[in-house]
C-alpha beads as a LAMMPS data file, in Angstrom:
LAMMPS data file: protein, C-alpha beads

53 atoms
52 bonds

1 atom types
1 bond types

-500.0 500.0 xlo xhi
-500.0 500.0 ylo yhi
-500.0 500.0 zlo zhi

Masses

1 110.0

Atoms # bond

1 1 1 8.542 -0.861 -3.125
2 1 1 6.991 -0.141 -6.482
3 1 1 4.900 -2.656 -8.303
4 1 1 4.351 -3.105 -11.974
5 1 1 1.387 -1.289 -13.553
6 1 1 -1.870 -3.085 -14.090
7 1 1 -2.813 -2.912 -17.866
8 1 1 -6.508 -2.653 -17.021
9 1 1 -8.822 -3.148 -14.070
10 1 1 -12.593 -3.643 -14.734
11 1 1 -15.286 -2.003 -12.820
12 1 1 -15.793 -3.743 -9.519
13 1 1 -12.689 -5.809 -10.091
14 1 1 -10.070 -6.008 -7.340
15 1 1 -6.304 -6.030 -7.263
16 1 1 -4.718 -7.353 -4.169
17 1 1 -0.918 -7.173 -3.056
18 1 1 0.377 -9.018 0.166
19 1 1 3.367 -7.125 1.727
20 1 1 5.504 -8.792 4.439
21 1 1 7.622 -6.528 6.495
22 1 1 10.265 -7.089 9.260
23 1 1 11.079 -4.442 11.759
24 1 1 14.635 -3.839 13.253
25 1 1 13.308 -2.869 16.767
26 1 1 10.200 -3.319 18.822
27 1 1 7.722 -0.465 19.206
28 1 1 4.885 1.419 17.638
29 1 1 5.263 1.243 13.969
30 1 1 3.486 2.793 10.866
31 1 1 3.014 1.061 7.473
32 1 1 2.265 3.670 4.756
33 1 1 1.133 3.070 1.309
34 1 1 0.161 5.282 -1.558
35 1 1 -1.757 4.654 -4.808
36 1 1 -1.262 6.763 -7.893
37 1 1 -3.005 6.480 -11.251
38 1 1 -3.885 8.577 -14.288
39 1 1 -7.477 9.058 -13.071
40 1 1 -6.690 10.983 -9.836
41 1 1 -4.652 14.159 -9.709
42 1 1 -3.410 13.463 -6.195
43 1 1 -2.060 10.153 -4.693
44 1 1 -4.401 8.163 -2.379
45 1 1 -2.672 7.258 0.818
46 1 1 -3.283 5.089 3.823
47 1 1 -1.412 4.534 7.063
48 1 1 -1.792 1.471 9.296
49 1 1 -0.520 1.567 12.928
50 1 1 0.754 -1.590 14.454
51 1 1 2.700 -2.547 17.680
52 1 1 5.704 -4.744 17.185
53 1 1 7.046 -6.933 20.005

Bonds

1 1 1 2
2 1 2 3
3 1 3 4
4 1 4 5
5 1 5 6
6 1 6 7
7 1 7 8
8 1 8 9
9 1 9 10
10 1 10 11
11 1 11 12
12 1 12 13
13 1 13 14
14 1 14 15
15 1 15 16
16 1 16 17
17 1 17 18
18 1 18 19
19 1 19 20
20 1 20 21
21 1 21 22
22 1 22 23
23 1 23 24
24 1 24 25
25 1 25 26
26 1 26 27
27 1 27 28
28 1 28 29
29 1 29 30
30 1 30 31
31 1 31 32
32 1 32 33
33 1 33 34
34 1 34 35
35 1 35 36
36 1 36 37
37 1 37 38
38 1 38 39
39 1 39 40
40 1 40 41
41 1 41 42
42 1 42 43
43 1 43 44
44 1 44 45
45 1 45 46
46 1 46 47
47 1 47 48
48 1 48 49
49 1 49 50
50 1 50 51
51 1 51 52
52 1 52 53
């Protein structure tokens, strides 16, 4: 999923996205997200582990 660009984000201002996912099977799952912007040379990534039943 790719979101639209934010035109501007002021200092100390936050942007929030809510993502709903559905798995096809039970088990140990990983949600991986990546942030890119013109102020950082490399993407910023985060991985969240969760157990689906």
